[in-house]
C-alpha positions as CSV (number, residue, x, y, z in Angstrom):
1,M,143.9,87.6,85.1
2,R,142.2,86.2,88.3
3,D,138.8,85.4,88.4
4,F,136.3,87.2,90.8
5,L,132.8,88.6,90.8
6,I,131.9,92.1,90.1
7,K,129.1,94.5,90.1
8,R,128.2,95.4,86.6
9,D,129.0,99.2,86.0
10,P,129.1,101.4,82.9
11,I,132.9,101.3,82.6
12,T,133.3,97.5,82.3
13,P,133.7,96.2,78.8
14,I,131.0,93.5,78.2
15,F,131.5,90.5,75.9
16,Y,128.5,89.5,73.6
17,V,127.8,87.9,70.4
18,L,126.2,89.4,67.3
19,P,124.3,87.0,65.1
20,K,125.4,87.0,61.5
21,I,122.3,86.7,59.6
22,H,123.6,87.5,56.3
23,K,125.4,84.2,56.3
24,R,122.5,82.1,57.0
25,L,119.1,82.8,58.7
26,V,118.9,79.3,60.4
27,K,121.4,78.9,63.3
28,P,123.7,82.0,62.1
29,P,127.3,82.1,63.1
30,G,128.2,84.8,65.8
31,R,130.5,87.6,65.5
32,P,132.2,88.2,69.0
33,I,131.8,91.8,70.1
34,V,133.4,93.5,73.3
35,S,131.6,96.7,73.7
36,L,134.4,99.4,74.9
37,T,131.9,102.3,75.0
38,D,132.7,104.5,78.1
39,S,135.2,101.9,79.2
40,V,138.6,103.2,81.0
41,L,140.5,102.9,77.6
42,S,137.6,104.2,75.5
43,P,139.3,107.9,75.4
44,L,142.4,106.7,74.6
45,S,141.3,104.6,71.9
46,M,139.3,107.5,70.4
47,V,142.2,109.9,70.3
48,L,144.3,107.2,68.5
49,E,141.6,106.7,66.1
50,K,141.6,110.5,65.1
51,I,145.4,110.3,64.7
52,L,145.3,107.2,62.5
53,T,142.0,107.8,60.4
54,P,143.6,110.4,58.3
55,L,146.7,108.4,57.6
56,V,145.0,105.3,56.6
57,K,143.3,107.2,53.9
58,T,146.6,107.9,52.1
59,T,147.3,103.9,51.6
60,R,147.3,102.6,48.5
61,S,144.3,100.3,48.8
62,F,142.1,102.5,50.8
63,L,138.3,102.7,49.8
64,L,136.2,105.2,51.2
65,D,132.7,103.6,50.2
66,T,131.0,102.1,47.2
67,N,131.2,105.1,44.9
68,D,135.2,105.4,45.7
69,F,135.4,101.6,44.7
70,I,133.5,102.3,41.3
71,Q,135.6,105.3,40.5
72,V,138.6,103.1,41.0
73,I,137.2,100.2,38.8
74,K,136.5,102.8,35.9
75,S,140.0,104.2,35.9
76,L,141.3,100.6,35.0
77,G,140.4,100.7,31.4
78,P,139.3,98.0,29.2
79,I,140.4,94.3,30.1
80,S,140.5,91.1,28.1
81,P,137.3,88.7,28.4
82,S,139.8,86.2,29.7
83,S,140.7,88.2,32.7
84,L,139.9,86.8,36.3
85,L,138.6,89.3,39.0
86,I,140.1,88.0,42.4
87,T,138.9,89.1,45.9
88,W,140.4,87.8,49.1
89,D,139.5,88.2,52.7
90,V,141.4,87.7,56.1
91,N,139.5,85.2,58.4
92,S,138.8,86.8,61.8
93,L,141.3,89.8,61.1
94,Y,140.6,91.8,64.1
95,T,141.5,88.9,66.5
96,S,144.3,87.5,64.5
97,I,146.7,90.4,64.5
98,V,149.7,89.6,66.6
99,H,150.4,92.8,68.8
100,E,154.1,93.1,67.8
101,K,153.4,93.0,64.1
102,G,150.5,95.6,64.5
103,L,152.4,97.8,66.4
104,A,155.1,97.8,63.8
105,A,152.9,98.4,60.9
106,T,151.2,101.3,62.6
107,D,154.7,102.9,63.3
108,R,155.5,102.3,59.7
109,L,152.4,104.1,58.7
110,L,153.3,107.1,60.9
111,N,156.8,107.0,59.6
112,D,155.9,106.9,55.9
113,N,153.7,109.9,56.7
114,K,156.6,111.7,58.2
115,V,154.9,112.0,61.5
116,D,157.2,113.6,64.4
117,I,159.1,110.8,66.3
118,K,157.6,112.0,69.6
119,I,154.3,111.5,68.5
120,R,155.2,108.0,66.8
121,H,156.5,106.8,70.4
122,L,153.4,108.2,72.2
123,C,151.3,106.4,69.7
124,A,153.0,103.1,70.1
125,D,153.0,103.4,74.0
126,R,149.4,104.4,74.1
127,L,148.3,101.8,71.4
128,G,150.2,99.1,73.4
129,L,148.0,99.9,76.3
130,V,144.7,99.7,74.3
131,L,145.8,96.3,72.7
132,K,147.6,94.7,75.7
133,E,145.6,95.9,78.7
134,N,142.3,95.2,76.9
135,Y,139.9,93.3,79.2
136,F,136.1,92.3,79.2
137,L,133.6,90.7,81.3
138,F,131.7,87.4,80.4
139,Q,129.5,85.9,83.0
140,D,130.8,87.8,85.9
141,T,134.4,86.7,85.1
142,F,137.3,89.2,83.9
143,Y,139.2,88.0,80.9
144,A,142.3,89.9,79.4
145,Q,142.7,89.4,75.5
146,Q,145.9,88.1,74.5
147,Q,146.1,88.6,70.9
148,G,144.3,90.9,68.2
149,T,142.0,93.9,69.1
150,A,138.6,94.0,70.3
151,M,136.1,94.7,67.6
152,G,134.3,97.3,69.8
153,T,137.1,99.6,70.2
154,N,137.4,102.8,68.2
155,V,141.0,102.3,67.0
156,A,140.3,98.9,65.8
157,P,139.2,99.6,62.0
158,P,142.3,102.0,61.2
159,Y,144.6,99.9,63.2
160,A,143.5,97.0,61.0
161,I,143.6,98.8,57.9
162,A,147.2,100.0,58.7
163,Y,148.3,96.4,59.3
164,M,146.7,95.1,56.0
165,A,148.2,98.1,54.2
166,I,151.9,97.2,55.3
167,F,151.1,93.6,54.5
168,E,149.9,94.5,50.9
169,Q,152.8,96.7,50.5
170,D,155.3,94.0,51.4
171,F,153.9,91.0,50.0
172,M,151.4,92.2,47.1
173,Y,152.4,95.3,45.4
174,N,155.9,94.7,44.9
175,H,155.2,91.2,43.3
176,P,155.2,91.4,39.4
177,L,152.6,88.8,38.7
178,F,150.2,90.6,41.0
179,M,150.8,94.0,39.3
180,T,150.6,92.7,35.7
181,H,147.6,90.3,35.8
182,C,145.3,91.6,38.6
183,N,145.7,95.4,38.5
184,G,144.5,96.4,34.8
185,G,141.1,96.4,33.1
186,H,137.4,97.4,33.0
187,L,134.8,95.8,34.8
188,A,131.0,96.1,34.6
189,I,129.3,97.0,38.1
190,D,126.1,95.6,39.3
191,L,124.1,95.5,42.6
192,Y,124.5,92.2,44.6
193,T,122.0,91.0,47.1
194,K,122.6,87.9,49.3
195,P,120.2,85.2,49.6
196,T,119.5,86.1,53.4
197,D,118.5,89.7,52.2
198,R,115.2,90.7,53.1
199,N,113.4,94.1,51.9
200,G,112.5,96.6,54.5
201,L,109.0,98.3,53.8
202,L,107.8,101.6,55.2
203,F,104.1,102.3,54.8
204,F,103.2,105.6,53.3
205,T,100.5,106.0,55.9
206,S,103.2,105.7,58.7
207,C,103.9,108.8,61.0
208,H,107.2,109.5,59.4
209,P,107.9,112.9,58.1
210,P,106.7,113.3,54.3
211,S,110.0,114.3,53.4
212,I,111.7,111.1,54.4
213,K,108.7,109.1,52.7
214,N,109.3,111.0,49.4
215,S,113.1,110.8,49.7
216,I,113.2,106.9,49.7
217,P,112.2,106.1,46.2
218,K,114.6,108.9,44.9
219,S,117.6,107.9,47.0
220,Q,117.1,104.1,46.1
221,F,116.8,104.8,42.4
222,H,119.9,107.2,42.6
223,R,121.8,104.4,44.3
224,V,121.1,102.2,41.5
225,D,122.1,104.9,38.7
226,R,125.1,105.4,40.7
227,I,126.4,101.9,41.1
228,V,125.0,100.0,38.2
229,S,127.3,100.5,34.9
230,D,125.1,98.9,32.3
231,E,121.8,100.2,31.6
232,N,120.5,97.0,30.4
233,F,121.1,95.7,34.2
């Protein structure tokens, strides 16, 4: 895309970096963000989000929140002491998904949920616009994103979940070793706090409504009771 100067306006996506202080407090790494709020592609992205979000909730590994995860763990039953818990993450997932593979995964998700063929074609066409015509402004210069999806666009989360769900279906769930050794057992659950975490305090003499100040201890203890599985913890 040719470089040229523009006057900043509300519909122009702006590139910025969000410091990841949960990684480290001194010289934290940055998470690149493209804010697409009120941009030209924002309404289209919001429509696609409404279509895909209910569908990704039907995928095999979808987790709604911490409580949902705990219920899944509890349903596994007992495991042997020698069992090994394994987690994995994709480095820079949002910006790593190749458009063609992401679009194919989304279409498979729609097909698996028996979505009408016309809706599938419409989603593929509109999602292609959001992905391939995405642009942003950085220091008065326009850039077009060549791969992946902007983390600031509404459809990015369900799009990424759809891609990973198809990946897991093809390369993990059909693998006998994974199913036998990684999907059975009973785990104890505790709260984890990162070394960079800092407690936030609210003085009781503040001007917040009394209902908020009184609810904080109750909600925090309820969170501990809901998540931590061993009373000794």
